ROSE-4610 file (N, C-alpha, C; in Angstrom, 1 decimal, always signed):
// ROSE-4610
residu = [M/M/M/D/D/D/Y/Y/Y/R/R/R/K/K/K/P/P/P/V/V/V/I/I/I/F/F/F/G/G/G/E/E/E/N/N/N/W/W/W/S/S/S/P/P/P/S/S/S/R/R/R/Y/Y/Y/K/K/K/V/V/V/L/L/L/P/P/P/Y/Y/Y/F/F/F/A/A/A/V/V/V/E/E/E/K/K/K/A/A/A/V/V/V/L/L/L/G/G/G/R/R/R/P/P/P/E/E/E/N/N/N/Q/Q/Q/R/R/R/I/I/I/L/L/L/D/D/D/F/F/F/G/G/G/C/C/C/A/A/A/A/A/A/G/G/G/W/W/W/N/N/N/M/M/M/S/S/S/R/R/R/F/F/F/R/R/R/Q/Q/Q/Y/Y/Y/G/G/G/R/R/R/Y/Y/Y/P/P/P/I/I/I/G/G/G/I/I/I/D/D/D/V/V/V/V/V/V/P/P/P/E/E/E/R/R/R/V/V/V/V/V/V/L/L/L/A/A/A/A/A/A/H/H/H/H/H/H/G/G/G/P/P/P/V/V/V/A/A/A/I/I/I/A/A/A/S/S/S/G/G/G/L/L/L/Q/Q/Q/L/L/L/P/P/P/F/F/F/P/P/P/D/D/D/E/E/E/S/S/S/F/F/F/D/D/D/L/L/L/I/I/I/Y/Y/Y/I/I/I/Q/Q/Q/H/H/H/V/V/V/L/L/L/H/H/H/H/H/H/I/I/I/G/G/G/D/D/D/V/V/V/G/G/G/Q/Q/Q/A/A/A/L/L/L/V/V/V/E/E/E/V/V/V/H/H/H/R/R/R/C/C/C/L/L/L/R/R/R/P/P/P/G/G/G/G/G/G/V/V/V/L/L/L/F/F/F/L/L/L/V/V/V/E/E/E/T/T/T/T/T/T/Q/Q/Q/D/D/D/N/N/N/P/P/P/I/I/I/I/I/I/R/R/R/W/W/W/G/G/G/R/R/R/Q/Q/Q/L/L/L/Y/Y/Y/P/P/P/K/K/K/W/W/W/L/L/L/G/G/G/D/D/D/E/E/E/V/V/V/N/N/N/A/A/A/P/P/P/F/F/F/Y/Y/Y/F/F/F/A/A/A/E/E/E/L/L/L/K/K/K/E/E/E/T/T/T/L/L/L/G/G/G/A/A/A/Y/Y/Y/G/G/G/F/F/F/A/A/A/V/V/V/E/E/E/T/T/T/A/A/A/Q/Q/Q/Q/Q/Q/Y/Y/Y/S/S/S/V/V/V/L/L/L/F/F/F/W/W/W/L/L/L/W/W/W/E/E/E/V/V/V/L/L/L/P/P/P/D/D/D/R/R/R/L/L/L/P/P/P/V/V/V/M/M/M/E/E/E/K/K/K/L/L/L/T/T/T/P/P/P/L/L/L/F/F/F/V/V/V/G/G/G/I/I/I/E/E/E/Q/Q/Q/L/L/L/L/L/L/Q/Q/Q/K/K/K/W/W/W/F/F/F/N/N/N/R/R/R/Q/Q/Q/S/S/S/A/A/A/H/H/H/C/C/C/F/F/F/Y/Y/Y/V/V/V/A/A/A/V/V/V/K/K/K/A/A/A]
num = [1/1/1/2/2/2/3/3/3/4/4/4/5/5/5/6/6/6/7/7/7/8/8/8/9/9/9/10/10/10/11/11/11/12/12/12/13/13/13/14/14/14/15/15/15/16/16/16/17/17/17/18/18/18/19/19/19/20/20/20/21/21/21/22/22/22/23/23/23/24/24/24/25/25/25/26/26/26/27/27/27/28/28/28/29/29/29/30/30/30/31/31/31/32/32/32/33/33/33/34/34/34/35/35/35/36/36/36/37/37/37/38/38/38/39/39/39/40/40/40/41/41/41/42/42/42/43/43/43/44/44/44/45/45/45/46/46/46/47/47/47/48/48/48/49/49/49/50/50/50/51/51/51/52/52/52/53/53/53/54/54/54/55/55/55/56/56/56/57/57/57/58/58/58/59/59/59/60/60/60/61/61/61/62/62/62/63/63/63/64/64/64/65/65/65/66/66/66/67/67/67/68/68/68/69/69/69/70/70/70/71/71/71/72/72/72/73/73/73/74/74/74/75/75/75/76/76/76/77/77/77/78/78/78/79/79/79/80/80/80/81/81/81/82/82/82/83/83/83/84/84/84/85/85/85/86/86/86/87/87/87/88/88/88/89/89/89/90/90/90/91/91/91/92/92/92/93/93/93/94/94/94/95/95/95/96/96/96/97/97/97/98/98/98/99/99/99/100/100/100/101/101/101/102/102/102/103/103/103/104/104/104/105/105/105/106/106/106/107/107/107/108/108/108/109/109/109/110/110/110/111/111/111/112/112/112/113/113/113/114/114/114/115/115/115/116/116/116/117/117/117/118/118/118/119/119/119/120/120/120/121/121/121/122/122/122/123/123/123/124/124/124/125/125/125/126/126/126/127/127/127/128/128/128/129/129/129/130/130/130/131/131/131/132/132/132/133/133/133/134/134/134/135/135/135/136/136/136/137/137/137/138/138/138/139/139/139/140/140/140/141/141/141/142/142/142/143/143/143/144/144/144/145/145/145/146/146/146/147/147/147/148/148/148/149/149/149/150/150/150/151/151/151/152/152/152/153/153/153/154/154/154/155/155/155/156/156/156/157/157/157/158/158/158/159/159/159/160/160/160/161/161/161/162/162/162/163/163/163/164/164/164/165/165/165/166/166/166/167/167/167/168/168/168/169/169/169/170/170/170/171/171/171/172/172/172/173/173/173/174/174/174/175/175/175/176/176/176/177/177/177/178/178/178/179/179/179/180/180/180/181/181/181/182/182/182/183/183/183/184/184/184/185/185/185/186/186/186/187/187/187/188/188/188/189/189/189/190/190/190/191/191/191/192/192/192/193/193/193/194/194/194/195/195/195/196/196/196/197/197/197/198/198/198/199/199/199/200/200/200/201/201/201/202/202/202/203/203/203/204/204/204/205/205/205/206/206/206/207/207/207/208/208/208/209/209/209/210/210/210/211/211/211/212/212/212/213/213/213/214/214/214/215/215/215/216/216/216/217/217/217/218/218/218/219/219/219/220/220/220/221/221/221/222/222/222/223/223/223/224/224/224/225/225/225/226/226/226/227/227/227/228/228/228]
x = [-15.1/-14.8/-15.0/-15.8/-16.1/-15.1/-14.2/-13.1/-13.6/-14.9/-15.4/-15.9/-15.8/-16.3/-15.2/-15.2/-14.3/-14.5/-13.5/-13.6/-13.0/-13.6/-13.2/-12.8/-11.7/-11.2/-12.2/-12.6/-13.4/-14.9/-15.3/-16.7/-17.6/-17.0/-17.8/-17.1/-16.2/-15.5/-15.9/-15.9/-16.1/-14.8/-14.9/-13.7/-12.8/-13.5/-12.7/-11.7/-11.9/-11.0/-9.6/-9.4/-8.0/-7.2/-7.8/-7.1/-6.1/-6.5/-5.7/-5.0/-5.0/-4.3/-3.3/-2.2/-1.3/-0.6/-0.5/+0.2/-0.5/-1.8/-2.5/-1.9/-1.7/-1.2/+0.2/+1.0/+2.4/+2.4/+1.6/+1.5/+1.1/+0.1/-0.3/+0.8/+1.6/+2.7/+3.8/+4.1/+5.1/+4.7/+3.5/+3.0/+2.8/+2.7/+2.5/+3.8/+5.0/+6.3/+6.3/+6.7/+6.7/+7.5/+8.6/+9.4/+8.8/+7.7/+7.1/+5.9/+6.2/+5.2/+4.9/+5.9/+5.8/+5.6/+4.4/+4.1/+3.6/+4.1/+3.7/+3.0/+1.8/+1.1/+1.3/+2.2/+2.7/+1.7/+1.0/-0.1/-1.3/-1.9/-2.9/-4.3/-4.5/-5.8/-6.9/-8.0/-9.1/-9.0/-7.8/-7.6/-7.9/-8.1/-8.5/-7.4/-6.1/-5.1/-5.0/-5.1/-5.0/-6.1/-7.3/-8.4/-8.0/-7.3/-6.9/-5.8/-4.8/-3.7/-4.3/-5.3/-5.9/-6.6/-7.1/-7.7/-6.6/-5.3/-4.2/-3.7/-4.2/-3.7/-2.6/-2.4/-1.4/-2.1/-1.3/-1.9/-1.0/-1.2/-0.3/-0.6/+0.4/+0.3/+0.1/-0.7/-0.9/-0.5/+0.0/+0.2/-0.4/-0.8/-1.3/-1.2/-1.2/-1.0/-2.4/-3.5/-4.8/-5.6/-5.9/-6.6/-7.9/-8.7/-9.9/-9.7/-8.7/-8.4/-7.9/-7.1/-6.6/-7.7/-8.7/-9.9/-10.6/-10.7/-11.4/-10.5/-9.2/-8.3/-8.2/-8.5/-8.4/-9.4/-10.4/-11.3/-10.6/-9.4/-8.7/-7.4/-7.0/-5.8/-5.2/-4.1/-3.4/-2.9/-3.2/-2.8/-2.3/-1.5/-1.0/-0.9/-1.1/-0.8/+0.7/+1.2/+2.7/+3.0/+4.2/+4.7/+5.7/+5.6/+6.6/+8.0/+8.1/+9.5/+10.2/+9.4/+10.0/+9.2/+9.5/+8.7/+8.9/+7.9/+8.1/+8.4/+9.3/+9.7/+11.2/+11.6/+13.1/+13.6/+14.9/+15.6/+15.1/+15.0/+14.7/+13.4/+12.4/+11.2/+10.3/+10.5/+9.5/+10.2/+9.4/+9.8/+9.4/+8.3/+7.8/+7.1/+7.4/+6.7/+6.0/+4.7/+3.9/+3.5/+3.7/+3.4/+2.6/+1.3/+0.5/+0.0/+0.5/+0.0/+0.1/+1.2/+1.5/+2.7/+3.7/+5.1/+5.0/+4.1/+4.1/+3.5/+2.9/+2.3/+3.4/+4.5/+5.5/+6.5/+6.8/+7.6/+9.1/+9.6/+11.0/+11.0/+11.0/+11.0/+12.2/+13.4/+14.6/+14.6/+14.1/+14.0/+13.0/+11.9/+11.0/+11.6/+12.4/+13.1/+14.2/+14.8/+15.8/+15.1/+14.0/+13.2/+12.7/+12.3/+11.8/+13.0/+14.1/+15.3/+15.7/+15.7/+16.1/+15.2/+13.9/+12.9/+12.7/+13.3/+13.3/+14.4/+14.2/+15.3/+16.1/+17.4/+18.2/+17.5/+17.4/+16.6/+15.1/+14.7/+13.2/+12.8/+11.5/+10.9/+10.1/+10.4/+9.5/+8.7/+7.3/+6.4/+5.8/+6.1/+5.7/+4.8/+3.7/+2.7/+2.6/+2.8/+2.8/+2.1/+1.8/+1.3/+2.4/+2.5/+3.6/+3.1/+3.9/+3.6/+4.0/+4.3/+4.5/+3.2/+2.1/+0.8/+0.5/+0.3/+0.1/-1.2/-2.2/-3.4/-3.1/-2.2/-1.8/-1.1/-0.2/+0.6/-0.4/-1.3/-2.2/-3.2/-3.6/-4.6/-3.9/-2.7/-2.0/-1.8/-1.6/-1.5/-2.8/-3.9/-5.2/-5.7/-5.3/-5.8/-4.5/-3.8/-2.5/-2.8/-4.0/-4.4/-5.2/-5.1/-5.9/-6.6/-7.9/-8.7/-8.1/-7.8/-7.3/-5.8/-5.1/-3.7/-2.9/-1.9/-1.0/-0.2/+0.0/+1.0/+2.3/+3.2/+4.5/+5.7/+5.5/+6.7/+6.2/+6.3/+6.0/+7.0/+6.5/+7.5/+7.3/+8.4/+8.4/+8.9/+8.4/+8.7/+10.2/+10.9/+12.4/+13.1/+12.8/+13.5/+13.2/+12.0/+11.7/+12.5/+12.6/+13.4/+14.9/+15.4/+16.8/+16.9/+15.9/+15.8/+15.9/+15.1/+15.1/+16.5/+17.2/+18.6/+19.5/+19.3/+20.2/+20.0/+18.9/+18.6/+18.8/+19.5/+19.8/+18.9/+18.0/+17.1/+17.5/+17.4/+17.6/+16.3/+15.9/+14.6/+14.5/+13.6/+13.4/+12.4/+11.3/+10.2/+9.8/+9.7/+9.2/+8.3/+7.1/+6.1/+5.1/+4.8/+3.8/+2.5/+1.4/+0.1/-0.9/-2.1/-3.2/-3.0/-3.3/-3.2/-4.3/-5.6/-6.8/-7.7/-7.4/-8.3/-8.4/-7.3/-7.3/-8.5/-9.0/-10.2/-11.4/-11.4/-12.6/-12.6/-11.4/-11.4/-12.2/-12.3/-12.9/-14.5/-14.8/-16.2/-17.2/-17.0/-17.9/-18.1/-17.1/-17.2/-18.3/-18.5/-19.5/-20.8/-20.8/-22.1/-21.9/-22.2/-21.9/-22.5/-23.6/-24.2/-23.2/-22.3/-21.4/-20.4/-20.3/-19.4/-19.7/-21.0/-21.5/-20.8/-20.3/-19.7/-18.2/-17.7/-16.2/-15.6/-16.3/-15.7/-15.4/-16.3/-16.1/-14.9/-14.7/-13.6/-12.3/-12.4/-11.2/-10.7/-11.6/-11.1/-10.5/-11.0/-10.4/-9.1/-8.9/-7.7/-6.6/-7.0/-6.0/-5.4/-6.3/-5.8/-4.8/-5.2/-4.4/-3.0/-3.0/-1.7/-0.8/-1.3/-0.5/+0.2/-0.6/-0.1/+0.6/+0.2/+0.6/+1.1/+1.7/+2.1/+3.0/+3.9/+4.9/+4.3/+3.0/+2.3/+1.3/+1.6/+0.7/+0.8/-0.3/-0.5/+0.0/+0.2/+0.6/+1.7/+2.4/+3.5/+3.6/+4.4/+4.7/+6.1/+6.7/+8.1/+8.1/+8.8/+9.2/+10.7/+11.1/+12.5/+13.0/+14.2/+14.7/+15.8/+15.8/+16.8/+18.2/+19.0/+20.4/+21.3]
y = [-2.7/-2.5/-3.9/-3.9/-5.1/-5.3/-6.2/-6.4/-7.2/-7.5/-8.3/-7.3/-6.0/-5.1/-4.0/-3.2/-2.0/-1.1/-0.7/+0.2/+1.5/+2.6/+3.9/+4.5/+5.1/+5.7/+6.8/+6.8/+7.8/+7.6/+6.6/+6.4/+6.1/+5.6/+5.2/+5.5/+6.5/+6.9/+8.2/+8.3/+9.6/+10.4/+11.8/+12.6/+12.6/+12.3/+12.3/+11.2/+10.2/+9.0/+9.4/+10.4/+10.7/+11.3/+11.8/+12.4/+11.4/+10.1/+9.1/+8.2/+8.5/+7.7/+8.6/+8.9/+10.0/+9.8/+8.6/+8.3/+8.9/+9.2/+9.8/+11.2/+12.0/+13.4/+13.3/+12.4/+12.3/+11.8/+10.8/+10.2/+11.2/+12.0/+13.0/+14.0/+14.4/+15.3/+14.7/+13.4/+12.7/+12.5/+12.1/+11.9/+13.2/+14.3/+15.6/+16.2/+15.6/+16.1/+15.9/+17.0/+16.9/+15.8/+15.4/+14.3/+12.9/+12.8/+11.5/+11.3/+10.9/+10.7/+9.3/+8.5/+7.1/+6.3/+5.7/+5.1/+3.7/+2.8/+1.4/+1.1/+0.6/+0.1/-1.4/-1.8/-3.1/-3.9/-4.8/-5.5/-4.7/-4.3/-3.3/-3.7/-5.1/-5.6/-5.1/-4.6/-4.1/-2.7/-2.1/-0.7/+0.4/+0.2/+1.3/+2.4/+2.0/+3.0/+3.7/+2.9/+3.5/+4.6/+4.3/+5.3/+6.6/+6.5/+7.6/+8.4/+7.7/+8.3/+9.1/+8.6/+9.3/+10.6/+10.6/+11.8/+12.8/+12.4/+13.3/+13.8/+13.3/+13.7/+12.8/+11.6/+10.7/+9.5/+8.8/+7.7/+6.5/+5.7/+4.6/+3.3/+2.5/+1.1/+0.2/-0.8/-1.8/-3.2/-3.9/-5.4/-6.1/-7.4/-8.2/-9.7/-10.6/-12.0/-12.7/-12.0/-12.7/-12.1/-12.9/-12.4/-11.7/-12.1/-11.5/-10.0/-9.8/-8.5/-7.6/-8.2/-7.4/-6.9/-7.7/-7.3/-6.1/-6.1/-5.0/-3.7/-3.9/-2.7/-2.1/-2.8/-2.3/-1.1/-1.0/+0.2/+1.5/+1.4/+2.6/+2.8/+2.0/+2.2/+0.9/+0.9/-0.3/-1.2/-2.5/-3.4/-4.7/-5.5/-6.7/-7.8/-9.0/-10.1/-10.4/-10.1/-10.3/-10.5/-11.2/-11.4/-10.3/-9.9/-9.0/-9.5/-10.8/-11.4/-11.3/-11.0/-10.9/-9.8/-8.6/-7.5/-7.4/-7.4/-7.4/-6.1/-5.3/-4.0/-3.8/-3.0/-2.7/-2.0/-2.0/-1.2/+0.2/+0.8/+2.3/+2.7/+1.9/+2.2/+3.2/+3.3/+4.1/+5.1/+6.2/+7.2/+6.9/+6.1/+5.8/+4.4/+3.6/+2.3/+2.3/+2.0/+2.0/+0.6/+0.3/-1.1/-0.9/-1.3/-1.1/-2.5/-2.9/-4.2/-5.4/-5.4/-6.5/-7.3/-6.6/-7.2/-8.4/-8.3/-9.4/-10.7/-10.6/-11.8/-12.5/-11.8/-12.3/-13.2/-14.4/-15.3/-14.9/-14.2/-13.8/-12.3/-11.7/-10.2/-9.6/-10.2/-9.7/-9.6/-10.6/-10.6/-9.6/-9.4/-8.3/-7.0/-6.7/-5.4/-5.2/-6.3/-6.2/-5.8/-6.4/-6.0/-4.6/-4.1/-2.7/-1.8/-2.1/-1.3/-1.2/-2.3/-2.4/-1.5/-1.5/-0.9/+0.6/+1.1/+2.5/+3.3/+4.5/+5.3/+5.7/+6.2/+6.7/+7.8/+7.8/+8.8/+8.5/+7.4/+7.1/+6.7/+6.7/+6.6/+5.2/+4.5/+3.4/+4.0/+3.9/+4.3/+3.0/+2.6/+1.3/+1.5/+0.9/+0.8/-0.6/-0.9/-2.2/-2.4/-3.7/-4.1/-4.7/-4.3/-4.8/-5.5/-6.4/-7.2/-6.5/-5.2/-4.4/-4.4/-4.5/-4.6/-6.0/-6.3/-7.7/-8.3/-7.5/-8.1/-8.7/-8.0/-8.5/-9.8/-9.9/-11.1/-12.3/-12.0/-13.1/-13.5/-12.4/-12.7/-13.5/-13.3/-14.1/-15.5/-15.7/-17.1/-17.9/-17.2/-17.8/-17.9/-16.8/-16.6/-16.2/-17.2/-16.9/-16.4/-16.1/-15.6/-14.3/-13.4/-12.3/-12.2/-12.3/-12.3/-13.4/-14.5/-15.7/-15.7/-14.6/-14.6/-14.9/-15.8/-16.2/-15.0/-14.9/-14.0/-14.7/-14.4/-15.1/-14.4/-13.1/-12.3/-11.4/-11.8/-10.9/-9.8/-8.6/-7.5/-6.8/-6.2/-5.2/-3.9/-2.8/-1.5/-1.2/-1.3/-1.0/-1.9/-3.2/-4.2/-4.0/-3.6/-3.4/-2.2/-1.1/+0.0/-0.4/-1.3/-1.8/-2.6/-3.4/-4.2/-3.3/-2.2/-1.3/-0.8/-0.4/+0.1/-0.9/-2.2/-3.3/-3.5/-3.2/-3.4/-2.1/-1.2/+0.0/+1.2/+1.3/+2.4/+3.3/+4.6/+5.5/+6.0/+5.7/+6.0/+7.5/+8.2/+9.6/+9.8/+9.0/+9.1/+7.7/+7.6/+6.3/+6.7/+6.1/+6.5/+5.4/+5.2/+4.2/+4.9/+4.1/+4.7/+3.5/+3.9/+2.9/+1.9/+2.3/+1.4/+0.4/+0.9/+0.0/+0.4/+1.6/+2.0/+1.1/+0.3/-0.7/-1.6/-1.9/-2.8/-2.0/-0.7/+0.0/+0.1/+0.0/+0.0/-1.2/-2.3/-3.5/-3.5/-3.0/-3.1/-2.4/-1.1/-0.4/-1.0/-1.8/-2.5/-3.6/-4.2/-5.2/-4.5/-3.4/-2.7/-1.2/-0.8/+0.6/+1.6/+1.4/+2.4/+2.8/+1.9/+2.2/+3.3/+3.6/+4.7/+6.0/+6.2/+7.4/+7.6/+6.5/+6.6/+6.8/+6.9/+7.0/+8.2/+9.4/+10.5/+10.2/+9.4/+9.0/+8.1/+7.2/+6.3/+7.0/+8.0/+8.8/+9.4/+10.0/+10.6/+9.6/+8.4/+7.3/+7.0/+6.8/+6.5/+7.5/+8.8/+9.9/+9.8/+9.4/+9.3/+8.1/+7.0/+5.8/+6.0/+6.8/+7.1/+7.8/+8.7/+9.4/+8.5/+7.4/+6.6/+5.3/+4.8/+3.5/+3.4/+4.5/+4.6/+3.5/+3.1/+2.1/+0.7/+0.6/-0.7/-0.5/+0.4/+0.6/-0.7/-0.9/-2.0/-1.8/-0.5/-0.2/+0.8/+0.9/+1.9/+2.2/+3.3/+3.6/+4.2/+4.0/+4.5/+5.2/+6.3/+6.9/+6.7/+5.9/+5.5/+5.8/+6.3/+6.7/+5.7/+5.4/+4.5/+5.2/+4.6/+5.2/+4.9]
z = [+1.2/-0.3/-1.0/-2.0/-2.8/-3.9/-3.7/-4.7/-5.9/-6.0/-7.1/-8.2/-8.0/-9.0/-9.1/-10.1/-10.2/-9.0/-8.4/-7.2/-7.5/-6.9/-7.1/-5.8/-5.7/-4.4/-4.0/-2.7/-2.1/-2.3/-2.9/-3.2/-2.0/-1.0/+0.2/+1.5/+1.5/+2.7/+3.3/+4.6/+5.2/+5.1/+4.8/+4.7/+6.0/+7.2/+8.4/+8.5/+7.7/+7.7/+7.4/+6.5/+6.1/+7.2/+8.3/+9.3/+10.0/+10.0/+10.7/+9.8/+8.5/+7.5/+6.8/+7.4/+7.0/+5.6/+5.2/+3.9/+2.7/+2.8/+1.7/+1.3/+2.3/+2.1/+1.5/+2.1/+1.7/+0.2/+0.0/-1.3/-2.4/-2.1/-3.0/-3.4/-2.4/-2.6/-3.4/-3.2/-3.9/-5.4/-5.6/-6.9/-7.7/-7.0/-7.6/-8.1/-7.7/-8.2/-9.7/-10.5/-11.9/-12.5/-11.8/-12.4/-12.2/-11.5/-11.2/-12.2/-13.4/-14.4/-14.7/-14.7/-15.1/-13.8/-13.6/-12.3/-12.5/-11.6/-11.6/-10.3/-10.4/-9.2/-9.1/-8.3/-8.1/-7.2/-7.8/-7.1/-7.0/-8.2/-8.3/-7.8/-7.6/-7.2/-8.2/-7.6/-8.5/-8.9/-8.7/-9.2/-8.4/-7.1/-6.1/-6.1/-6.0/-6.0/-7.4/-8.5/-9.8/-10.0/-9.4/-9.6/-8.8/-7.7/-6.9/-7.6/-8.2/-8.9/-10.1/-10.8/-11.9/-11.4/-10.2/-9.6/-9.3/-9.1/-9.0/-10.3/-11.4/-12.7/-13.3/-12.7/-13.1/-13.8/-14.7/-15.5/-15.3/-14.2/-13.9/-14.7/-14.7/-15.2/-14.0/-14.1/-13.0/-13.3/-12.4/-12.5/-11.4/-11.6/-10.6/-11.1/-10.2/-10.6/-10.8/-10.3/-10.4/-11.6/-12.6/-13.8/-13.5/-12.6/-12.3/-11.8/-11.0/-10.5/-11.7/-12.5/-13.7/-14.5/-14.7/-15.5/-14.9/-13.6/-12.9/-12.9/-12.7/-12.7/-14.0/-15.1/-16.4/-16.7/-15.8/-15.9/-15.6/-15.0/-14.6/-15.3/-16.2/-17.0/-17.5/-18.1/-18.7/-17.5/-17.6/-16.6/-17.3/-16.5/-17.1/-16.0/-16.4/-15.5/-15.4/-14.2/-14.1/-12.6/-12.4/-11.0/-10.7/-9.4/-8.9/-8.8/-8.9/-8.9/-10.2/-11.3/-12.6/-13.4/-13.1/-13.7/-15.2/-16.1/-17.5/-18.1/-17.6/-18.0/-18.1/-19.0/-19.1/-17.9/-17.8/-16.7/-16.8/-15.6/-15.5/-16.2/-16.1/-16.8/-16.1/-14.8/-14.0/-13.1/-12.8/-11.9/-10.5/-10.4/-9.0/-9.1/-8.2/-8.0/-6.7/-6.7/-5.5/-5.1/-3.9/-3.4/-2.1/-2.1/-0.9/-0.4/+0.8/+1.4/+0.5/-0.3/-1.2/-0.9/-0.4/-0.2/+0.7/+1.7/+2.7/+2.1/+0.9/+0.3/-0.6/-0.9/-1.8/-1.0/-1.5/-0.9/-0.8/-1.9/-1.9/-2.0/-0.8/-0.7/-1.3/-1.1/-1.7/-3.2/-3.9/-5.3/-5.8/-5.1/-5.5/-5.4/-4.3/-4.2/-5.2/-5.6/-6.7/-8.0/-8.3/-9.5/-9.4/-8.3/-8.2/-8.4/-7.8/-7.9/-9.4/-10.1/-11.5/-12.4/-12.1/-12.9/-12.6/-11.5/-11.2/-11.9/-12.3/-12.8/-11.6/-11.9/-10.8/-10.1/-8.8/-8.0/-8.0/-8.6/-8.6/-7.2/-7.0/-5.7/-5.6/-4.5/-4.0/-2.9/-3.1/-2.1/-1.6/-0.3/+0.2/+1.4/+1.4/+2.5/+2.9/+4.3/+4.7/+6.1/+6.3/+7.6/+8.4/+9.7/+10.5/+11.8/+12.3/+13.4/+14.7/+14.7/+15.9/+16.7/+16.0/+16.7/+17.1/+18.4/+18.9/+18.3/+17.9/+17.3/+16.0/+15.2/+13.9/+14.1/+15.1/+15.3/+15.6/+16.5/+16.9/+15.8/+15.1/+14.0/+12.9/+12.6/+11.5/+11.9/+13.2/+13.6/+13.4/+13.6/+13.4/+12.0/+11.2/+9.8/+9.0/+8.5/+7.8/+6.3/+6.0/+4.7/+4.8/+3.8/+3.7/+2.3/+2.3/+1.0/+0.1/+0.7/-0.1/-0.4/+0.0/-0.3/+0.9/+0.8/+1.9/+2.4/+3.7/+4.3/+4.4/+3.5/+3.5/+4.1/+4.4/+4.9/+6.0/+7.3/+8.4/+8.6/+8.8/+8.9/+10.2/+10.7/+11.8/+11.2/+11.8/+11.2/+11.0/+12.1/+12.0/+11.1/+11.2/+10.4/+8.9/+8.5/+7.1/+6.6/+7.4/+7.0/+6.7/+7.5/+7.3/+6.1/+5.8/+4.6/+3.3/+3.3/+2.2/+1.9/+3.0/+2.9/+2.3/+2.7/+2.3/+0.8/+0.2/-1.2/-2.1/-1.6/-2.4/-2.4/-1.3/-1.2/+0.0/-0.2/+0.9/+1.3/+2.6/+3.1/+3.5/+2.9/+3.2/+4.2/+4.2/+5.2/+5.6/+6.9/+7.5/+8.7/+8.6/+9.7/+10.0/+11.2/+11.6/+11.8/+11.7/+11.9/+12.1/+12.6/+12.7/+13.8/+15.0/+16.2/+16.1/+16.1/+16.0/+14.8/+14.2/+13.2/+12.0/+11.8/+10.7/+10.8/+12.0/+12.2/+11.7/+11.9/+11.4/+9.9/+9.2/+7.8/+7.2/+8.0/+7.5/+7.8/+9.0/+9.4/+8.5/+8.1/+7.2/+5.9/+5.4/+4.2/+4.3/+5.5/+5.7/+6.0/+6.7/+7.1/+6.8/+5.5/+5.1/+6.0/+6.7/+7.5/+8.7/+9.0/+10.1/+9.7/+8.4/+8.0/+8.7/+9.0/+9.7/+11.1/+11.7/+13.0/+12.9/+11.7/+11.5/+12.3/+12.3/+13.1/+14.5/+15.1/+16.5/+16.6/+15.7/+15.8/+15.4/+14.6/+14.3/+15.6/+16.4/+17.7/+18.6/+18.7/+19.5/+19.0/+17.7/+17.1/+17.3/+17.2/+17.5/+18.9/+19.9/+21.2/+21.3/+20.7/+20.7/+20.1/+19.0/+18.4/+19.3/+20.1/+21.1/+22.1/+22.5/+23.6/+23.1/+22.0/+21.5/+20.1/+19.6/+18.2/+17.8/+18.7/+18.3/+18.2/+18.6/+18.3/+17.2/+16.3/+15.1/+14.2/+13.5/+12.6/+11.2/+10.8/+9.5/+9.5/+8.4/+8.2/+6.8/+6.5/+5.1/+5.0/+3.8/+3.6/+2.2/+2.1/+0.9/+0.7/-0.2/-0.4/-1.8/-1.9/-3.2/-3.6/-4.9/-5.4/-5.4/-4.6/-4.4/-5.6]
């Protein structure tokens, strides 16, 4: 995916890819609840998630700290340059706050969760997608490359510990699931060589076997957590 231009969800992906990325189906169901109208994409980057939410019939607001990304995300809806440590919104502004692979870049995770909790209405939903170090390749890779796309990795997470952290900051976790043992590597390769996307069905089959045997070593996870 080229983050130097506006990106649209699904424009270059094989449909078989969704079979091993379970958070998409859960996310679509959560966003489809009639009470979840006011949505914040926390760390929206170039607007990939915002474009998907619009496909679901929702109209999110996005924030990011990088001005160039905000310009690109603006193709998909209203965005602002803002830090997740000090959200520029009143209390209880949102029904759902979505954070995908952003929290580990924030130096003060606790303060970020305090702000998310403040800006959600009572019963509002935090949908969190994260990378975890349960996967040994992630642990080794971060020792060699402590940045991702130029952003520092400031908060290493493990699946069980992150669930406990959410509870400590006032969230009741409804859904918690690990996924992607090695398929996360495949998410990168076709972006470099688009022709490789044709081989995705083969790697989906391999990943499905790996999930049966090594799911606890998955590289990614997601949580659906409600403001208690």
